[in-house]
N, C-alpha and C positions, 0 to 999 in steps of 0.2 A: 503496499499499501505509499499512496505517493503519501510523504510528510506535511500536513497542513502547514505554514508557519505564516497563510496570510487569506486571506475571503473569497482570491480566487482561483486563487491552492484545491478551494470546495465544491467551486461550481463543475466540471469537469463526473465527480461524483453525485451530485447532487440533480445533476442531466441525466447520469440515468437512470436514479430512484424515478425518476417521475415519469422516466421513457416506460419506465416497466412497470408500475404498481400508477397509476397516475398520480392525483394533487389528492384525491379523495384518498388511497393505498396508503401514498409518504407518511407513518406515523415521525413522530421521532425518534421512537424507538430504532422503528426501519432508515433511518432516513442515517440516525448515531452508527447505526452498524457497518452500513455501508462505505461511508465518509473515515469511520474510527476515533469520530469528537462523541462525548458527550454531551449532554445538553446545555449546560453553560459554558462552554466554549461555540458551541450549535449560536446562541445565541448575543456570544458578547461578537462574532462573525453577524448575525441577520437578528436582532433586538426585534423588529418587527414579524418574526416565527415565520411557524411554511410559507406566506402568503410574500414577506420580503425576501425566503431562497428561489421561491417560481415566478418571482419579477424577474432577482437575478441570472433567474435558465434562460428565462424568455426573454433578458436584451443577450445574456451568449449568442442568442440563436440570430435573433432580430441579427448583430454589428456581425455575426458572422452568413447571413441570407444575405444583407447590405454590401460586406466587402465581394463577398464572394460573385452575389448572381444580381442581384437588384442593378445596382449602379453598373455594373458589363453591361450588363440589357439597355442601361439608359445611356454610357460615355463612349461604348466602340462602336467606331467612324465604318464596320466591317458588320452589319444586323445580324448576317450569316453566321460568322464567329461569333460572333455576341447570342445567338440563340444556342449552335454548337456547344460551345461554354455552358450557358445556361445544361442544356443534358445532360453535359459530362459530370461539375459540383454538382447536379444533385445525384448525380447515378453515386458519385463520390460520399454523396455526405451521407444520405441513407443505406451507406454499403453496400449499395447491388441490392437492397430491397431486404436488411434482413433490419435495418432499423426503422420505427415506426417514430409518428410524426409527432413530437410535443403538443406541436399549437393545434395537430388536432386531435388528438387525448382532449388537447385541454376541454374545445370544443365542442366535444361529443360528450360530456360528463356533466356533475351539477354546478363544476365549477364556470360555468360558461361565461354566466353572468356575470360576473367578478372581473376577470379578466374580458370582457367583448372587447372595448377598445382597442388592446392591443392582440386580440386573434384577426381579427376585422381589418387590423390595419395588416399585419403580418401577410393578410390572402389578396388585400388590395394593392400593394403595392406590388404586388410580386405578377396581380396579373394588369395592372398596371404599364408596368418595367415593360413584360411583353411583349402589350401590346402595341407598346412605343419602337420597340425593334422590328415584326413587321411591319410597321406602317414604313421601316426602311426596306423596308423589303419591296413597296409598289403596295401593297395590302391598303384599301381603304378604313378610314374608321372604324365601323357599325361590324366589317369585315373581318379585322386585325384585332379590335376587344374581344370578339365570338370566338376566334382560335384561340387568342387569350384564356377568356376564359376557360373553354372546355380542355385547353389545357394545362392549367393546374388544376382540375378539378379529376384530370385522366391520371395524377400522378399520383395523386390524395388515394384519391379506387383504388388505382397498382400499389400504393401502398398496403389497404385496406385487403382486398384479395391476393399478394403475394403473404401474407402473416395469416389469411386462412385457410389459404391451400395449401400451406408450407412449403413453398413455391419460392421462395428468391429473384429466381431467374425471372422470372411471371415478371421483376421490378424492368428489369432493363428489357426482355423480350416489347413493354408500350412502352416503355421510351423509344425507347430505337424503329418504331411506328410511328411514337407523334412527330420526330425527328420527321420519318421520311414524306408525313404526309403534311408538314407543314412550311419545309424549306425549299428552293425549288429544286430542281433536279440538277445535276454536277457533271457536265458532260466530259470524259478526260483523252486528252488524245494520247495516242499511242508516241513513243519516245524515237523521235526520226524525224518527225514530220516539222 
């Protein structure tokens, strides 16, 4: 187990506890067991208790997705590259379908209302950033927004289906199919021409 010296050191273990057990199932005893910290240490790092821990986890997820998915979708001058990178980063983050989406877990649980603004922002920002990149491919606004919504929903559905069917490879297959459906076909020129 990693030595915990500061608040940031606790976040990866908290993330996995919430990913595995959801907000409701993540008791302080369970969190302590997975972090190696007692209640006193947990409250030292998170005076607001479990809710503050969940916010810290959501902040970490938000930061990762902004850096690796949302901003590249908006700032890459090549929308094809940006969308391909989004699919690769998404596959990497969810470990090719082996990890569930914590934001999705929170959205489906009793805690949804407590974190509604955060949950909504995660999906809205993703959809809107992807729609921006799709507009960069020449798609009109309505088509880009609809395609982006379908892809974000498809990613979440693929995560659930991969887990439900105990087939993590399903996630990669669905990502590949979505990518082919949305990106223009690339024509390759044989070498020497």
